[in-house]
N, C-alpha and C positions, 0 to 999 in steps of 0.2 A: 483228285489226281488226274493229270492229263494223259489220255491214251495216245500212243503213237503207233503207227502202222509202218512196217517195213515194206519198201517198194518192191523188193524181190518177192515177198510173200503175197503182196496184193496182185502181182501178175501184170505183165506189160499190157495185156488186153484190156485191163480195167482203166488204163490211163487214157485221157481224152486225146484225140488226134489234134494236130496243129490246126486243121480246119475247124474242128469242133470247138476248140478253145477260142478261136477267133470269133466264131458265131455266137458263143455264149457270153463273151466278154461284154460288159456294159460300156457303151461308148461314153467318153468324157468330153464334154464340150469345153474348148479352151475359152477362157474368159480374159478379156483385155483389162489390164489393171489401169485404172484412171486415178491420177492423183488430184484430189480436190483441195483447193486452198481453203483453210479455215480462217483466213484473215478477213474479218468482218469489214475492215476499212476499205477493202477493194470495191465493195458494192455501195459505199456511201455516195449519195448525190448531194454535193455541197451547194447545188443550186435549189435544192428543195428546202424550204424554210424550216420545216419540222426536223428533217435530218440534220440540217446545219445547227439548229438549236441544241439537238441532242449531242452533236459532236463538241460544241462549245462547252456544254456541261461536263463532258468527259475530259476535255482539255484542261478545264479549271482544276478538276480533281487530280489529273495527271501531274500538273505543275506543282500542286501541293505535295504530292507523294514523291516527287523526284527533284528535290531542291538542288541537287548537284548534277542534274541531267543536262543542263545547258539551255533548256527551254524556259523562257521567262514570261512569255505573253501568249495569249490565245491565238493571235494572228500568226506568230511563228509556228505554233503547233499546226495550224491549218496549212501553212506553206509547206511544212515538212510532210504532212499527210499527202498533199498533192504531188510532191516530188517522189514520195515513196510509191505512189500509185503509178506514176509515169515510168519509174525505173523497175517496177515489178518486184519491189522489196517489201518485207514486213515493216509495219509502222514502228514497232518497238526497236528494231535494228536501226532504222533511220533516226529515231528519236535520240539515240545514243551516238550516232556517227554522222549526222547531217546538221549543219549549222547555218543559221541565217545571219548574214553580216551585211548591214546597210541595205537590206532588201534583196540581197542576192544569196542564192543557195550554194553552199560549199559542202563537199563530202570528204571524209578522211580517206587515207590511202587504202584502208582495209575494204571499204565499200568499192573503191575503184578496182582493186585486185579481185574482189568477189564477182563483180560484174563481168570482168574480162574472162575469168575462169569459167563462168557460166556460159559464155559465148564461145568457148573452145579455144581461147587464146593461151599460148604458152610463152614463157619468157625466160631469159637467162641474164644474169648480171655479168657483163663483160669486164667491167672495172668497178671494184668496190672501194671507193675512197682511196684510189691508187695515188701514191705520191708522185709528183712530177718534179724533175730536177733541171737545173740550168746547164746549158752547154755553151762553149765559146770557141772561137777560132783565134783567140788572143786579142781581138778587138771588139767583135760583136757578141752579144749574149742572146741566147734562144732558150725557150722553155720546151722541154720534152712534151710531145703530143701536139705541138703547134709548129713543128719544123716545116719550112717550105720544102718542096720536092728537091731543090738543088742543094739542100743541106744534108750532108751525110754524117751520121754519128760514128765516132771512133772510140776505142777503149781508153786511149790515153793521148797526151800531147805528142809523144814520140810516134805513136801509130798514125795520128793525123798528119804530122809533118812528112812521114814516109809516103803516105798515099798522095799527098799534095805534090811531092817531088816526082812520084811515079806517073802522075797525070797532070803535067804542067799546062796542057792546052785546053783542059775541060773547064766548064763554067761552074763546077761544083765547089761548095765550101765544105771543108772537113773540120768538124768540131769535136771537142772532147769535154768530159765532165769538168765543171768548175770546182776548184779546190776550196775547201772551207777551213777557217781557223777560228780559234776562240782565245780570249784573254782570261786573266785570273778573276775577273768580275762576272764572267759568264756571257759577255758580249760575243756575238758571232759575226764573222766577216767573210764574204767571198774574196778570193785572191785579187780580183780586179779592183777592189776598194782599198787594198793595202798600198802604202807608199813607204819607201825606205827612210824618209825623214821622220816619220812618226812611229812606224812599226818595225819590229825585228822578229824573225822566227827563232824560237828557242826549243831546246830539247830536254832541259832539266831545270831544277830550281836555281842552281848556281847561275845559269845563263839568264834566268828571269830576273834575278837580283842585279846582275850586271847591266841588263837592259834598263832597269829602273834607275840605276845610278847614272846612266847616260841619258836620262829623261826620255826614254822610249817605252813603248808598250810592247811587252813580250807576248807573242801569240804562238800557238802550236796547232798542228794539223788535227782536224776532227773529221768524222764521216760527213759525207755530203748532206746538206740540209735541204729538205723539200721546199720549193717556192710556191707550190700549188698542190691541190688534190682534186681528183676527178672521179665521178661515178657515172657509169654508162650502162644502160639497159637495152636489150634487143627483144622486141615482142614479135611473135609470129602468129599469123591468123590465116586460116584457109577460107576463102569466099568463092563460091561457085566453082570449085575445083582449082582455083588459083591461090597459090601460097604467097602471102604478103608479109613483109617485114618492115619494122620501123625501129629506129634507134633514137633514144633520148639521152642527152648528156647534160651534166651541170657540174660546175667547178666551184671550189672555195673562193677563187678570185671573183667569179661572177657574183657570188653572194656578198662579198666584201664591197664590190663596186655598187651594189644595190643597197648598201647600208643595212644589211640584215643583222649584223653582229654588234649593234649598238647596245644590246642588253645581254646580261649574262646567260639567260635561258637559251638564247640562240647559240651562243658559243658552246654551251654544255652539250647540245644535241646537234652540232654541226653535221656530223656524219649522217644521222638519220634524215635531217632536213634536206640535205643535198641529194641523198638517195631518193627520197620521196619526190623531189622536184624532177629529177632525171626520169623516173618511172612515169610520172604524170605527163611529161612532154611526149613520150613515146606512146602512151595510152591514148591520149587525145588525138594523136595523129592517125593511129590505126583503128580507133574505135569511136569515131565521132557519132556513129549511129547507136552506140551503146551508152555513151556518157552524156551526149547532148551538150557538150561544151562545159560541163560543170567544172568548177575549180576545186583544187585540193585544199583542205582546211588551212594548213600553214600558209599556202599561197594566197588565199583570199584574205586572211587576216593581215598578212604583211602588206598587201596592196591597199588595204583600208586602214593601215596604221593601228591595228588592234594588238593588244598584248598577248603573246603566246604563253601558255602555261605548260607545266611538266606533263599534264595529261594529254596534251596535243601530240606528244612524241612517244606515247606508250606503244611499244612494238608488239602487237598481237594481231592474229589473223581471224577473219570471220569465216566460219565453216558454213558452206551453203547447204 
């Protein structure tokens, strides 16, 4: 049984004064917490024949135990170990997220994001595979997001004509969204591709049949069709008290122009691939001292005409 003493019964005189308590207190020395890396690969000297031989033996066993890990040769394993040491990352993380393509090192988007996070960078996605639509003044066509300064977007053709009449002497062009139409076969057409000799606008099935009898294609109005998609990232970093920002953007049309979509895998993951490319552009611009110019996995594989696999697009984050 634990005995308790009532403070009132003990008397105030028996309590230690503030000075006495301070004197009798045992001083506690603050200890600095030091995080020591347990990564044995950090201390390997690959110029030492004995240590190099030991690492090669490890590499052979590692390749055997990780058939799906991507590393197939001892030389690639050494190259990844060197890159891991330069980037200050664990070997095992790099073994799963760093690739050697034609002698060059590429890292996936998760390593890039992890390195930037560790350096105190922050980012936001300004445009996430945002659809871009066409605009016209009745003669010229423009794509949203690439409009010259003198081109002013309007809500409709009526709105554009009203502004043009109100400002007859300015040099601006007033444009409005392009209208889109579809036929019974699912083909889609912008209005500037329609001609009255071949097409006619219909509102119901009866009019569709009438158009067919007159050997014309009946079409009806549909929502606007995107002609491009864009992803844009902004990365912020503070260096020596100065806040720096960098923007990276990439579009579907840029990927098409570079023949990225010649295979089904690329089409299936177009949104992820375009987002990764936009982020990488901004990351290399603001963090050259962090990334040392390394290429992102899908980027280096496409440049070297290597086949991309589903695993290259797995959307997961590395926790530092």
